Structure formats: C-alpha cells, structure tokens
N, CA, C and O atoms as a GROMACS GRO file, in nm:
protein
  472
    1MET      N    1  -1.489   0.060  -2.646
    1MET     CA    2  -1.531   0.127  -2.566
    1MET      C    3  -1.471   0.082  -2.423
    1MET      O    4  -1.461  -0.035  -2.386
    2ALA      N    5  -1.433   0.197  -2.348
    2ALA     CA    6  -1.372   0.162  -2.227
    2ALA      C    7  -1.465   0.114  -2.113
    2ALA      O    8  -1.581   0.156  -2.113
    3PHE      N    9  -1.426   0.031  -2.018
    3PHE     CA   10  -1.512  -0.036  -1.893
    3PHE      C   11  -1.559   0.108  -1.821
    3PHE      O   12  -1.486   0.206  -1.806
    4GLN      N   13  -1.697   0.096  -1.782
    4GLN     CA   14  -1.760   0.202  -1.700
    4GLN      C   15  -1.737   0.194  -1.556
    4GLN      O   16  -1.706   0.085  -1.509
    5ASN      N   17  -1.749   0.292  -1.485
    5ASN     CA   18  -1.742   0.288  -1.333
    5ASN      C   19  -1.813   0.190  -1.279
    5ASN      O   20  -1.771   0.131  -1.180
    6GLY      N   21  -1.963   0.148  -1.352
    6GLY     CA   22  -2.020   0.035  -1.292
    6GLY      C   23  -1.948  -0.083  -1.266
    6GLY      O   24  -1.980  -0.157  -1.173
    7MET      N   25  -1.835  -0.112  -1.355
    7MET     CA   26  -1.778  -0.229  -1.343
    7MET      C   27  -1.643  -0.203  -1.258
    7MET      O   28  -1.604  -0.290  -1.181
    8LEU      N   29  -1.570  -0.080  -1.273
    8LEU     CA   30  -1.437  -0.065  -1.220
    8LEU      C   31  -1.452  -0.040  -1.067
    8LEU      O   32  -1.358  -0.059  -0.990
    9THR      N   33  -1.596   0.013  -1.020
    9THR     CA   34  -1.582   0.027  -0.864
    9THR      C   35  -1.610  -0.064  -0.784
    9THR      O   36  -1.559  -0.061  -0.672
   10PRO      N   37  -1.701  -0.173  -0.823
   10PRO     CA   38  -1.691  -0.310  -0.761
   10PRO      C   39  -1.559  -0.388  -0.766
   10PRO      O   40  -1.532  -0.461  -0.670
   11ALA      N   41  -1.481  -0.380  -0.862
   11ALA     CA   42  -1.354  -0.423  -0.872
   11ALA      C   43  -1.253  -0.377  -0.787
   11ALA      O   44  -1.171  -0.452  -0.736
   12ALA      N   45  -1.257  -0.250  -0.770
   12ALA     CA   46  -1.175  -0.189  -0.671
   12ALA      C   47  -1.196  -0.219  -0.536
   12ALA      O   48  -1.105  -0.230  -0.455
   13GLY      N   49  -1.335  -0.234  -0.506
   13GLY     CA   50  -1.370  -0.272  -0.378
   13GLY      C   51  -1.340  -0.419  -0.337
   13GLY      O   52  -1.313  -0.448  -0.220
   14ALA      N   53  -1.346  -0.509  -0.437
   14ALA     CA   54  -1.301  -0.638  -0.422
   14ALA      C   55  -1.148  -0.647  -0.400
   14ALA      O   56  -1.104  -0.712  -0.305
   15ALA      N   57  -1.082  -0.594  -0.469
   15ALA     CA   58  -0.926  -0.597  -0.463
   15ALA      C   59  -0.889  -0.566  -0.318
   15ALA      O   60  -0.782  -0.614  -0.280
   16VAL      N   61  -0.962  -0.491  -0.231
   16VAL     CA   62  -0.907  -0.480  -0.095
   16VAL      C   63  -0.988  -0.551  -0.005
   16VAL      O   64  -0.952  -0.541   0.112
   17THR      N   65  -1.084  -0.619  -0.028
   17THR     CA   66  -1.150  -0.699   0.049
   17THR      C   67  -1.105  -0.758   0.181
   17THR      O   68  -1.158  -0.742   0.290
   18ASP      N   69  -0.978  -0.843   0.144
   18ASP     CA   70  -0.889  -0.910   0.265
   18ASP      C   71  -0.765  -0.822   0.300
   18ASP      O   72  -0.686  -0.871   0.380
   19VAL      N   73  -0.741  -0.718   0.259
   19VAL     CA   74  -0.639  -0.651   0.280
   19VAL      C   75  -0.642  -0.571   0.418
   19VAL      O   76  -0.716  -0.475   0.437
   20ALA      N   77  -0.556  -0.620   0.507
   20ALA     CA   78  -0.588  -0.571   0.663
   20ALA      C   79  -0.452  -0.495   0.693
   20ALA      O   80  -0.449  -0.404   0.775
   21GLU      N   81  -0.363  -0.528   0.637
   21GLU     CA   82  -0.238  -0.463   0.664
   21GLU      C   83  -0.151  -0.397   0.568
   21GLU      O   84  -0.163  -0.440   0.454
   22VAL      N   85  -0.066  -0.304   0.588
   22VAL     CA   86   0.024  -0.240   0.489
   22VAL      C   87   0.149  -0.252   0.539
   22VAL      O   88   0.158  -0.248   0.661
   23SER      N   89   0.259  -0.267   0.467
   23SER     CA   90   0.408  -0.246   0.495
   23SER      C   91   0.469  -0.161   0.410
   23SER      O   92   0.414  -0.111   0.311
   24LEU      N   93   0.601  -0.140   0.451
   24LEU     CA   94   0.674  -0.030   0.348
   24LEU      C   95   0.818  -0.105   0.300
   24LEU      O   96   0.874  -0.174   0.385
   25HIS      N   97   0.865  -0.095   0.197
   25HIS     CA   98   0.945  -0.150   0.120
   25HIS      C   99   1.053  -0.056   0.078
   25HIS      O  100   1.035   0.061   0.047
   26SER      N  101   1.178  -0.127   0.082
   26SER     CA  102   1.298  -0.016   0.009
   26SER      C  103   1.317  -0.024  -0.131
   26SER      O  104   1.388   0.060  -0.188
   27ALA      N  105   1.249  -0.138  -0.206
   27ALA     CA  106   1.276  -0.154  -0.331
   27ALA      C  107   1.132  -0.225  -0.375
   27ALA      O  108   1.042  -0.233  -0.292
   28GLU      N  109   1.116  -0.273  -0.507
   28GLU     CA  110   0.993  -0.340  -0.554
   28GLU      C  111   0.997  -0.495  -0.488
   28GLU      O  112   1.097  -0.566  -0.494
   29PRO      N  113   0.901  -0.525  -0.441
   29PRO     CA  114   0.880  -0.663  -0.369
   29PRO      C  115   0.864  -0.752  -0.453
   29PRO      O  116   0.803  -0.720  -0.555
   30ASP      N  117   0.907  -0.876  -0.441
   30ASP     CA  118   0.872  -0.990  -0.529
   30ASP      C  119   0.729  -1.040  -0.483
   30ASP      O  120   0.649  -0.973  -0.418
   31GLY      N  121   0.708  -1.177  -0.530
   31GLY     CA  122   0.584  -1.222  -0.477
   31GLY      C  123   0.548  -1.266  -0.351
   31GLY      O  124   0.437  -1.310  -0.323
   32SER      N  125   0.666  -1.252  -0.257
   32SER     CA  126   0.641  -1.296  -0.127
   32SER      C  127   0.661  -1.162  -0.047
   32SER      O  128   0.665  -1.176   0.076
   33GLY      N  129   0.670  -1.067  -0.082
   33GLY     CA  130   0.689  -0.940  -0.001
   33GLY      C  131   0.828  -0.893   0.030
   33GLY      O  132   0.855  -0.839   0.137
   34SER      N  133   0.903  -0.911  -0.051
   34SER     CA  134   1.060  -0.920  -0.015
   34SER      C  135   1.108  -0.756   0.007
   34SER      O  136   1.023  -0.669  -0.017
   35ASN      N  137   1.210  -0.724   0.042
   35ASN     CA  138   1.249  -0.588   0.062
   35ASN      C  139   1.182  -0.490   0.172
   35ASN      O  140   1.199  -0.368   0.179
   36GLU      N  141   1.097  -0.576   0.260
   36GLU     CA  142   1.047  -0.526   0.356
   36GLU      C  143   1.130  -0.435   0.468
   36GLU      O  144   1.231  -0.488   0.514
   37LEU      N  145   1.099  -0.325   0.507
   37LEU     CA  146   1.179  -0.264   0.614
   37LEU      C  147   1.209  -0.345   0.729
   37LEU      O  148   1.134  -0.443   0.739
   38SER      N  149   1.297  -0.333   0.820
   38SER     CA  150   1.303  -0.388   0.944
   38SER      C  151   1.364  -0.307   1.054
   38SER      O  152   1.426  -0.204   1.029
   39GLY      N  153   1.352  -0.344   1.153
   39GLY     CA  154   1.425  -0.263   1.272
   39GLY      C  155   1.388  -0.126   1.311
   39GLY      O  156   1.291  -0.074   1.256
   40GLY      N  157   1.453  -0.064   1.398
   40GLY     CA  158   1.413   0.057   1.440
   40GLY      C  159   1.239   0.097   1.479
   40GLY      O  160   1.178   0.202   1.458
   41GLY      N  161   1.196  -0.020   1.537
   41GLY     CA  162   1.064  -0.010   1.576
   41GLY      C  163   0.959  -0.012   1.460
   41GLY      O  164   0.845   0.025   1.486
   42TYR      N  165   0.990  -0.053   1.334
   42TYR     CA  166   0.934  -0.079   1.224
   42TYR      C  167   0.817  -0.167   1.238
   42TYR      O  168   0.837  -0.261   1.314
   43ALA      N  169   0.695  -0.162   1.182
   43ALA     CA  170   0.607  -0.271   1.201
   43ALA      C  171   0.490  -0.255   1.105
   43ALA      O  172   0.433  -0.146   1.100
   44ARG      N  173   0.446  -0.361   1.024
   44ARG     CA  174   0.310  -0.352   0.937
   44ARG      C  175   0.210  -0.272   1.016
   44ARG      O  176   0.218  -0.280   1.138
   45GLN      N  177   0.112  -0.193   0.960
   45GLN     CA  178   0.022  -0.110   1.005
   45GLN      C  179  -0.115  -0.161   0.968
   45GLN      O  180  -0.121  -0.199   0.851
   46SER      N  181  -0.223  -0.173   1.036
   46SER     CA  182  -0.371  -0.193   1.017
   46SER      C  183  -0.407  -0.106   0.924
   46SER      O  184  -0.355   0.006   0.930
   47VAL      N  185  -0.507  -0.138   0.815
   47VAL     CA  186  -0.570  -0.053   0.746
   47VAL      C  187  -0.702  -0.092   0.722
   47VAL      O  188  -0.729  -0.209   0.696
   48THR      N  189  -0.796   0.009   0.730
   48THR     CA  190  -0.943  -0.003   0.692
   48THR      C  191  -0.965   0.081   0.580
   48THR      O  192  -0.894   0.177   0.548
   49TRP      N  193  -1.076   0.038   0.514
   49TRP     CA  194  -1.107   0.092   0.380
   49TRP      C  195  -1.246   0.153   0.380
   49TRP      O  196  -1.338   0.104   0.446
   50GLY      N  197  -1.259   0.263   0.302
   50GLY     CA  198  -1.384   0.342   0.274
   50GLY      C  199  -1.487   0.272   0.171
   50GLY      O  200  -1.482   0.150   0.159
   51THR      N  201  -1.561   0.330   0.113
   51THR     CA  202  -1.662   0.283   0.034
   51THR      C  203  -1.596   0.308  -0.131
   51THR      O  204  -1.544   0.414  -0.166
   52PRO      N  205  -1.608   0.214  -0.202
   52PRO     CA  206  -1.549   0.229  -0.352
   52PRO      C  207  -1.622   0.333  -0.406
   52PRO      O  208  -1.738   0.350  -0.369
   53SER      N  209  -1.559   0.418  -0.504
   53SER     CA  210  -1.639   0.512  -0.582
   53SER      C  211  -1.550   0.551  -0.704
   53SER      O  212  -1.432   0.579  -0.687
   54SER      N  213  -1.611   0.554  -0.833
   54SER     CA  214  -1.541   0.604  -0.932
   54SER      C  215  -1.394   0.513  -0.973
   54SER      O  216  -1.290   0.561  -1.018
   55GLY      N  217  -1.419   0.386  -0.946
   55GLY     CA  218  -1.323   0.306  -0.968
   55GLY      C  219  -1.217   0.293  -0.867
   55GLY      O  220  -1.125   0.214  -0.887
   56MET      N  221  -1.224   0.375  -0.746
   56MET     CA  222  -1.124   0.363  -0.644
   56MET      C  223  -1.172   0.332  -0.524
   56MET      O  224  -1.294   0.338  -0.506
   57VAL      N  225  -1.091   0.298  -0.426
   57VAL     CA  226  -1.122   0.280  -0.288
   57VAL      C  227  -0.996   0.339  -0.230
   57VAL      O  228  -0.883   0.313  -0.273
   58THR      N  229  -1.026   0.428  -0.119
   58THR     CA  230  -0.938   0.490  -0.036
   58THR      C  231  -0.939   0.434   0.125
   58THR      O  232  -1.045   0.402   0.180
   59ALA      N  233  -0.816   0.426   0.186
   59ALA     CA  234  -0.800   0.394   0.322
   59ALA      C  235  -0.882   0.492   0.412
   59ALA      O  236  -0.876   0.612   0.388
   60SER      N  237  -0.958   0.446   0.511
   60SER     CA  238  -1.037   0.517   0.586
   60SER      C  239  -0.930   0.577   0.706
   60SER      O  240  -0.964   0.675   0.772
   61ASN      N  241  -0.814   0.520   0.726
   61ASN     CA  242  -0.696   0.573   0.819
   61ASN      C  243  -0.598   0.594   0.732
   61ASN      O  244  -0.596   0.553   0.616
   62ASP      N  245  -0.495   0.675   0.798
   62ASP     CA  246  -0.357   0.698   0.723
   62ASP      C  247  -0.247   0.635   0.810
   62ASP      O  248  -0.200   0.679   0.916
   63PRO      N  249  -0.210   0.508   0.735
   63PRO     CA  250  -0.113   0.423   0.839
   63PRO      C  251   0.012   0.504   0.829
   63PRO      O  252   0.055   0.551   0.723
   64GLU      N  253   0.067   0.518   0.943
   64GLU     CA  254   0.196   0.583   1.011
   64GLU      C  255   0.302   0.475   1.042
   64GLU      O  256   0.276   0.385   1.121
   65PHE      N  257   0.406   0.484   0.989
   65PHE     CA  258   0.510   0.370   1.030
   65PHE      C  259   0.639   0.451   1.106
   65PHE      O  260   0.654   0.573   1.096
   66SER      N  261   0.715   0.379   1.171
   66SER     CA  262   0.831   0.407   1.251
   66SER      C  263   0.924   0.354   1.136
   66SER      O  264   0.914   0.241   1.090
   67VAL      N  265   1.028   0.460   1.089
   67VAL     CA  266   1.123   0.404   0.982
   67VAL      C  267   1.257   0.408   1.044
   67VAL      O  268   1.288   0.506   1.111
   68PRO      N  269   1.350   0.296   1.025
   68PRO     CA  270   1.482   0.322   1.076
   68PRO      C  271   1.566   0.429   0.963
   68PRO      O  272   1.533   0.456   0.847
   69GLY      N  273   1.661   0.467   1.025
   69GLY     CA  274   1.752   0.561   0.963
   69GLY      C  275   1.878   0.491   0.893
   69GLY      O  276   1.874   0.380   0.839
   70GLU      N  277   1.979   0.564   0.900
   70GLU     CA  278   2.111   0.508   0.828
   70GLU      C  279   2.089   0.473   0.676
   70GLU      O  280   2.139   0.370   0.629
   71GLY      N  281   2.016   0.558   0.602
   71GLY     CA  282   1.995   0.559   0.471
   71GLY      C  283   1.894   0.454   0.419
   71GLY      O  284   1.904   0.406   0.306
   72THR      N  285   1.802   0.422   0.499
   72THR     CA  286   1.678   0.344   0.455
   72THR      C  287   1.602   0.419   0.388
   72THR      O  288   1.566   0.530   0.427
   73TRP      N  289   1.561   0.352   0.251
   73TRP     CA  290   1.474   0.406   0.175
   73TRP      C  291   1.335   0.372   0.168
   73TRP      O  292   1.311   0.251   0.176
   74VAL      N  293   1.228   0.458   0.154
   74VAL     CA  294   1.094   0.384   0.149
   74VAL      C  295   1.036   0.432   0.006
   74VAL      O  296   1.022   0.549  -0.030
   75ARG      N  297   1.004   0.314  -0.070
   75ARG     CA  298   0.973   0.321  -0.194
   75ARG      C  299   0.833   0.250  -0.258
   75ARG      O  300   0.784   0.273  -0.369
   76TRP      N  301   0.786   0.161  -0.158
   76TRP     CA  302   0.692   0.079  -0.203
   76TRP      C  303   0.589   0.050  -0.076
   76TRP      O  304   0.635   0.052   0.038
   77CYS      N  305   0.472   0.028  -0.097
   77CYS     CA  306   0.381   0.001  -0.019
   77CYS      C  307   0.322  -0.154  -0.037
   77CYS      O  308   0.260  -0.175  -0.142
   78GLY      N  309   0.335  -0.251   0.047
   78GLY     CA  310   0.290  -0.387   0.052
   78GLY      C  311   0.134  -0.386   0.091
   78GLY      O  312   0.096  -0.306   0.177
   79LEU      N  313   0.047  -0.468   0.033
   79LEU     CA  314  -0.059  -0.518   0.088
   79LEU      C  315  -0.069  -0.677   0.123
   79LEU      O  316  -0.031  -0.773   0.056
   80TRP      N  317  -0.140  -0.671   0.263
   80TRP     CA  318  -0.124  -0.810   0.315
   80TRP      C  319  -0.252  -0.847   0.385
   80TRP      O  320  -0.309  -0.750   0.437
   81ASP      N  321  -0.310  -0.962   0.399
   81ASP     CA  322  -0.417  -1.030   0.488
   81ASP      C  323  -0.376  -1.031   0.625
   81ASP      O  324  -0.258  -1.021   0.657
   82ASP      N  325  -0.491  -1.047   0.724
   82ASP     CA  326  -0.438  -1.044   0.862
   82ASP      C  327  -0.353  -1.188   0.892
   82ASP      O  328  -0.299  -1.200   1.001
   83SER      N  329  -0.344  -1.296   0.791
   83SER     CA  330  -0.270  -1.408   0.842
   83SER      C  331  -0.126  -1.400   0.758
   83SER      O  332  -0.057  -1.502   0.744
   84GLY      N  333  -0.094  -1.293   0.713
   84GLY     CA  334   0.032  -1.273   0.635
   84GLY      C  335   0.051  -1.302   0.497
   84GLY      O  336   0.166  -1.305   0.452
   85ALA      N  337  -0.034  -1.322   0.436
   85ALA     CA  338  -0.040  -1.358   0.274
   85ALA      C  339  -0.034  -1.223   0.213
   85ALA      O  340  -0.118  -1.136   0.231
   86PHE      N  341   0.090  -1.212   0.127
   86PHE     CA  342   0.125  -1.089   0.044
   86PHE      C  343   0.026  -1.098  -0.067
   86PHE      O  344   0.003  -1.199  -0.133
   87PHE      N  345  -0.036  -0.967  -0.082
   87PHE     CA  346  -0.104  -0.965  -0.217
   87PHE      C  347  -0.050  -0.893  -0.339
   87PHE      O  348  -0.089  -0.912  -0.454
   88GLY      N  349   0.061  -0.793  -0.295
   88GLY     CA  350   0.106  -0.733  -0.400
   88GLY      C  351   0.159  -0.585  -0.337
   88GLY      O  352   0.158  -0.566  -0.216
   89ALA      N  353   0.204  -0.484  -0.432
   89ALA     CA  354   0.261  -0.365  -0.401
   89ALA      C  355   0.231  -0.243  -0.478
   89ALA      O  356   0.193  -0.247  -0.595
   90ILE      N  357   0.250  -0.120  -0.401
   90ILE     CA  358   0.211  -0.004  -0.502
   90ILE      C  359   0.345   0.069  -0.470
   90ILE      O  360   0.401   0.074  -0.360
   91GLU      N  361   0.384   0.121  -0.580
   91GLU     CA  362   0.479   0.204  -0.597
   91GLU      C  363   0.440   0.348  -0.526
   91GLU      O  364   0.340   0.405  -0.569
   92LEU      N  365   0.512   0.405  -0.423
   92LEU     CA  366   0.464   0.530  -0.357
   92LEU      C  367   0.497   0.648  -0.449
   92LEU      O  368   0.605   0.654  -0.507
   93ASP      N  369   0.422   0.724  -0.459
   93ASP     CA  370   0.459   0.855  -0.508
   93ASP      C  371   0.568   0.941  -0.442
   93ASP      O  372   0.649   1.011  -0.504
   94THR      N  373   0.560   0.928  -0.315
   94THR     CA  374   0.655   1.030  -0.247
   94THR      C  375   0.756   0.910  -0.206
   94THR      O  376   0.710   0.827  -0.127
   95GLN      N  377   0.865   0.895  -0.244
   95GLN     CA  378   0.968   0.814  -0.184
   95GLN      C  379   1.091   0.903  -0.145
   95GLN      O  380   1.139   0.997  -0.208
   96VAL      N  381   1.130   0.852  -0.029
   96VAL     CA  382   1.204   0.932   0.065
   96VAL      C  383   1.328   0.822   0.159
   96VAL      O  384   1.300   0.720   0.222
   97GLU      N  385   1.454   0.882   0.141
   97GLU     CA  386   1.570   0.804   0.214
   97GLU      C  387   1.571   0.911   0.373
   97GLU      O  388   1.561   1.032   0.390
   98TYR      N  389   1.589   0.796   0.467
   98TYR     CA  390   1.604   0.836   0.603
   98TYR      C  391   1.751   0.812   0.665
   98TYR      O  392   1.796   0.706   0.709
   99PRO      N  393   1.816   0.943   0.655
   99PRO     CA  394   1.933   0.928   0.709
   99PRO      C  395   1.952   0.920   0.874
   99PRO      O  396   2.058   0.901   0.934
  100ALA      N  397   1.827   0.940   0.929
  100ALA     CA  398   1.799   0.910   1.049
  100ALA      C  399   1.686   0.862   1.077
  100ALA      O  400   1.609   0.874   0.981
  101ALA      N  401   1.626   0.797   1.193
  101ALA     CA  402   1.499   0.736   1.219
  101ALA      C  403   1.400   0.840   1.195
  101ALA      O  404   1.435   0.957   1.210
  102GLY      N  405   1.264   0.809   1.153
  102GLY     CA  406   1.162   0.909   1.153
  102GLY      C  407   1.026   0.824   1.140
  102GLY      O  408   1.009   0.712   1.186
  103THR      N  409   0.946   0.888   1.078
  103THR     CA  410   0.806   0.826   1.054
  103THR      C  411   0.794   0.860   0.896
  103THR      O  412   0.857   0.941   0.828
  104TYR      N  413   0.674   0.756   0.856
  104TYR     CA  414   0.628   0.800   0.714
  104TYR      C  415   0.483   0.761   0.719
  104TYR      O  416   0.446   0.648   0.753
  105THR      N  417   0.404   0.853   0.687
  105THR     CA  418   0.269   0.832   0.658
  105THR      C  419   0.221   0.816   0.528
  105THR      O  420   0.273   0.885   0.439
  106ILE      N  421   0.116   0.724   0.495
  106ILE     CA  422   0.072   0.713   0.348
  106ILE      C  423  -0.049   0.766   0.368
  106ILE      O  424  -0.132   0.710   0.440
  107SER      N  425  -0.073   0.887   0.301
  107SER     CA  426  -0.193   0.986   0.279
  107SER      C  427  -0.180   1.041   0.175
  107SER      O  428  -0.085   1.114   0.148
  108PRO      N  429  -0.310   1.004   0.069
  108PRO     CA  430  -0.408   0.889   0.109
  108PRO      C  431  -0.339   0.774   0.042
  108PRO      O  432  -0.254   0.784  -0.047
  109LEU      N  433  -0.391   0.653   0.098
  109LEU     CA  434  -0.377   0.532   0.048
  109LEU      C  435  -0.485   0.507  -0.051
  109LEU      O  436  -0.601   0.508  -0.010
  110ARG      N  437  -0.459   0.482  -0.192
  110ARG     CA  438  -0.576   0.451  -0.274
  110ARG      C  439  -0.549   0.321  -0.358
  110ARG      O  440  -0.434   0.302  -0.397
  111VAL      N  441  -0.636   0.242  -0.382
  111VAL     CA  442  -0.638   0.145  -0.473
  111VAL      C  443  -0.728   0.166  -0.584
  111VAL      O  444  -0.829   0.229  -0.554
  112GLY      N  445  -0.715   0.124  -0.722
  112GLY     CA  446  -0.831   0.160  -0.794
  112GLY      C  447  -0.828   0.045  -0.933
  112GLY      O  448  -0.734  -0.033  -0.946
  113ALA      N  449  -0.893   0.048  -0.987
  113ALA     CA  450  -0.928  -0.051  -1.108
  113ALA      C  451  -0.925   0.036  -1.205
  113ALA      O  452  -0.980   0.144  -1.184
  114ARG      N  453  -0.861   0.012  -1.333
  114ARG     CA  454  -0.853   0.113  -1.428
  114ARG      C  455  -0.876   0.030  -1.574
  114ARG      O  456  -0.856  -0.089  -1.597
  115ASN      N  457  -0.915   0.120  -1.652
  115ASN     CA  458  -0.932   0.039  -1.788
  115ASN      C  459  -0.770  -0.004  -1.851
  115ASN      O  460  -0.673   0.072  -1.838
  116PRO      N  461  -0.764  -0.126  -1.914
  116PRO     CA  462  -0.652  -0.164  -1.950
  116PRO      C  463  -0.585  -0.072  -2.068
  116PRO      O  464  -0.651   0.018  -2.120
  117THR      N  465  -0.449  -0.098  -2.108
  117THR     CA  466  -0.418  -0.016  -2.192
  117THR      C  467  -0.331  -0.108  -2.318
  117THR      O  468  -0.271  -0.207  -2.274
  118THR      N  469  -0.324  -0.092  -2.410
  118THR     CA  470  -0.284  -0.176  -2.517
  118THR      C  471  -0.133  -0.110  -2.584
  118THR      O  472  -0.078  -0.165  -2.679
   0.00000   0.00000   0.00000
C-alpha cells in the first residue's frame, strides 16, 4: 500500500523548513552546490513557503534572477539555508540558454514528498 497524504504532506513541509534561499545552476550541482551561476548581477534569491498540501509545498513568492549571457545555461535550482548550507537541487522543467543577459523566474517553485518506486 502506498503512503497516504497524511504522511507525505508533513514530510514536504519538513523538507523546506530551513530553506531560505534558492540558486540557479548550469549543470547538476554536487553536494556543495557546484555549477552555480555567477556574474552579470546574479545573486541567490530569498524564498518563502506556503502551507503544505497533498504531499507538496509551493513557494509563496516567485524567485526572479538576473542571468549573465554569453551562452549561460539555466538547468537546476539549488536550495540553501540562510547561513549558506546547501540542501540539494531540483532539475528545472524549463531549461534555457542565455546568449545575452536576461532574467529567469521560477514559477511555481514546488517541493514534494512522494511514494518510493522500486
């Protein structure tokens, strides 16, 4: 029998309890948050979270980033606490190459707990 939302919803909320900032990465980050963008006005953005529901929690704001150009790729979103500890990353559904500087907005940003697969 699969886990029910009564278990998954609190797990999703617990997963983001300490996540205060998000980042963009050009490739899958390692355990320290490698491949984070830099330059061109890029900076990590603050994130706040809504109330978990149905095993998911959605950010209550849409983080918007300045992205440098010259072939920069945006592929992953990193999750950080407010002291700079890296928690992990989410592969973005919309991956974009920037030949010129621009902006990237994550909307919606969601974190979920789900049933394991075998």
